[in-house]
Structures are given as structure tokens and as C-alpha cells.
One Martini backbone bead per residue (centre of mass of N, CA, C, O) as a GRO file, in nm:
protein
  122
    1MET     BB    1  18.337  -2.661  -0.613
    2SER     BB    2  18.437  -2.802  -0.324
    3LYS     BB    3  18.565  -2.728  -0.016
    4LYS     BB    4  18.837  -2.861   0.142
    5ASP     BB    5  18.922  -2.899   0.511
    6SER     BB    6  19.075  -3.175   0.447
    7CYS     BB    7  19.234  -3.444   0.410
    8GLU     BB    8  19.244  -3.702   0.150
    9VAL     BB    9  19.504  -3.807   0.293
   10TYR     BB   10  19.713  -4.009   0.499
   11CYS     BB   11  19.968  -3.807   0.639
   12TYR     BB   12  20.293  -3.757   0.811
   13ASP     BB   13  20.533  -3.576   1.003
   14GLU     BB   14  20.715  -3.734   1.226
   15GLU     BB   15  20.929  -3.527   1.321
   16LYS     BB   16  20.728  -3.301   1.381
   17VAL     BB   17  20.544  -3.446   1.576
   18ASN     BB   18  20.758  -3.523   1.787
   19ARG     BB   19  20.857  -3.245   1.853
   20ILE     BB   20  20.578  -3.121   1.945
   21GLN     BB   21  20.518  -3.331   2.161
   22GLY     BB   22  20.766  -3.260   2.335
   23GLU     BB   23  20.691  -2.972   2.388
   24LEU     BB   24  20.414  -3.020   2.521
   25GLU     BB   25  20.532  -3.174   2.775
   26LYS     BB   26  20.671  -2.894   2.892
   27GLU     BB   27  20.382  -2.780   2.903
   28ASN     BB   28  20.096  -2.602   3.048
   29VAL     BB   29  19.816  -2.622   2.866
   30SER     BB   30  19.587  -2.655   3.071
   31SER     BB   31  19.613  -2.374   3.205
   32VAL     BB   32  19.537  -2.223   2.947
   33ALA     BB   33  19.262  -2.334   2.914
   34GLN     BB   34  19.154  -2.233   3.182
   35LEU     BB   35  19.188  -1.935   3.125
   36PHE     BB   36  19.006  -1.928   2.875
   37LYS     BB   37  18.755  -2.042   3.019
   38ALA     BB   38  18.717  -1.799   3.207
   39LEU     BB   39  18.700  -1.588   2.958
   40ALA     BB   40  18.443  -1.718   2.801
   41ASP     BB   41  18.280  -1.548   2.973
   42GLU     BB   42  18.117  -1.258   2.923
   43ASN     BB   43  18.143  -1.128   3.206
   44ARG     BB   44  18.446  -1.187   3.247
   45ALA     BB   45  18.533  -1.031   2.999
   46LYS     BB   46  18.419  -0.758   3.090
   47ILE     BB   47  18.583  -0.734   3.344
   48SER     BB   48  18.858  -0.742   3.215
   49TYR     BB   49  18.818  -0.497   3.040
   50ALA     BB   50  18.753  -0.296   3.269
   51LEU     BB   51  19.048  -0.346   3.395
   52CYS     BB   52  19.183  -0.211   3.146
   53GLN     BB   53  19.053   0.088   3.206
   54ASP     BB   54  19.108   0.025   3.512
   55ASP     BB   55  19.311  -0.059   3.773
   56GLU     BB   56  19.050  -0.033   3.976
   57LEU     BB   57  18.775  -0.227   4.129
   58CYS     BB   58  18.489  -0.268   4.278
   59VAL     BB   59  18.239  -0.476   4.308
   60CYS     BB   60  18.018  -0.264   4.263
   61ASP     BB   61  18.122  -0.161   3.996
   62VAL     BB   62  18.112  -0.429   3.846
   63ALA     BB   63  17.805  -0.479   3.876
   64ASN     BB   64  17.726  -0.225   3.716
   65ILE     BB   65  17.879  -0.276   3.447
   66ILE     BB   66  17.731  -0.577   3.406
   67GLY     BB   67  17.441  -0.593   3.537
   68SER     BB   68  17.454  -0.699   3.843
   69SER     BB   69  17.502  -0.843   4.113
   70VAL     BB   70  17.726  -0.865   4.367
   71ALA     BB   71  17.724  -1.177   4.383
   72THR     BB   72  17.787  -1.226   4.083
   73ALA     BB   73  18.044  -1.063   4.068
   74SER     BB   74  18.194  -1.223   4.292
   75HIS     BB   75  18.192  -1.492   4.142
   76HIS     BB   76  18.358  -1.400   3.897
   77LEU     BB   77  18.606  -1.291   4.062
   78ARG     BB   78  18.682  -1.563   4.184
   79THR     BB   79  18.737  -1.711   3.923
   80LEU     BB   80  18.958  -1.514   3.825
   81SER     BB   81  19.144  -1.557   4.070
   82LYS     BB   82  19.196  -1.864   4.050
   83GLN     BB   83  19.336  -1.805   3.756
   84GLY     BB   84  19.518  -1.529   3.779
   85ILE     BB   85  19.375  -1.262   3.658
   86VAL     BB   86  19.313  -1.161   3.945
   87LYS     BB   87  19.319  -0.922   4.216
   88TYR     BB   88  19.309  -0.837   4.572
   89ARG     BB   89  19.187  -0.586   4.801
   90LYS     BB   90  19.145  -0.455   5.120
   91GLU     BB   91  18.920  -0.170   5.234
   92GLY     BB   92  18.779  -0.248   5.477
   93LYS     BB   93  18.467  -0.322   5.326
   94LEU     BB   94  18.633  -0.326   5.069
   95ALA     BB   95  18.680  -0.468   4.730
   96PHE     BB   96  18.961  -0.473   4.521
   97TYR     BB   97  19.022  -0.498   4.167
   98SER     BB   98  19.279  -0.650   3.955
   99LEU     BB   99  19.506  -0.715   3.750
  100ASP     BB  100  19.767  -0.927   3.782
  101ASP     BB  101  19.887  -0.842   3.493
  102GLU     BB  102  20.000  -0.744   3.178
  103HIS     BB  103  19.926  -1.009   3.026
  104VAL     BB  104  19.621  -0.990   3.052
  105LYS     BB  105  19.583  -0.728   2.893
  106GLN     BB  106  19.707  -0.831   2.630
  107LEU     BB  107  19.501  -1.052   2.572
  108ILE     BB  108  19.256  -0.864   2.544
  109VAL     BB  109  19.368  -0.670   2.327
  110ILE     BB  110  19.430  -0.893   2.115
  111ALA     BB  111  19.146  -1.012   2.095
  112LEU     BB  112  19.010  -0.755   1.994
  113ALA     BB  113  19.184  -0.710   1.743
  114HIS     BB  114  19.109  -0.985   1.616
  115GLN     BB  115  18.804  -0.934   1.595
  116LYS     BB  116  18.822  -0.689   1.407
  117GLU     BB  117  18.969  -0.837   1.178
  118VAL     BB  118  18.756  -1.054   1.124
  119LYS     BB  119  18.522  -0.863   1.044
  120LEU     BB  120  18.682  -0.745   0.790
  121ASN     BB  121  18.710  -1.050   0.648
  122VAL     BB  122  18.381  -1.126   0.611
   0.00000   0.00000   0.00000
């Protein structure tokens, strides 16, 4: 027997659908999608993880960690900054980056824990 992963007949719970659609209208799901889109790039995910390991890194540190040029690291950090994932401060000629808040760190930690769990269940 083949496993079916979709409904074989079309029917839906109108009350449940209407309730959830109403809740969706109250939330800014688009901004959540943009946040995950920014983290979907492997280098930006590595940068975010690196910032979970240390409170603050300069652009040069980040470039060396991900094995890129300073210009490439800066580009990725700007993208993360625009999405509110990281923040920066200047100290003389150096730019230091850190995670914007604890929620970002929690997202990374939970995603890694989930990935480890998925690997165990495969």
C-alpha cells in the first residue's frame, strides 16, 4: 500500500478555518517569514550561531569564522541587521556585532535542537 499524504476527499472545518484566518490577520506573519528568510542563508546562519557562542564579534572575526572576505561578512551582517537579528556598535575604526536580543539566540538553539532530533528519527 502506498502512503497518502493528502486528503482523499475535500472537506474542512469552517469554524476552525475562520478562527485561524482571523488570528492570522492580527499577526505580522510576513515579518516572521522575512526573519527566517534572512537566516536561511548558510553563512548568515553560521554568523548567528557564532554570535550565540560569544556576546560580540567584530566584522573581521566574523569573516574569519565563516571563511569569507570582510566585504562579504559585512554584507551578511547588514542583511541580519536590517531584519533585526543583530545590532552593532562602533569602537574607533572597528564595528562590533551582537545578537539583537535573547529571542534570536533561542531561535538558533531551538532550530539546532530540532535538527538533531530530526536526524535521530530518520
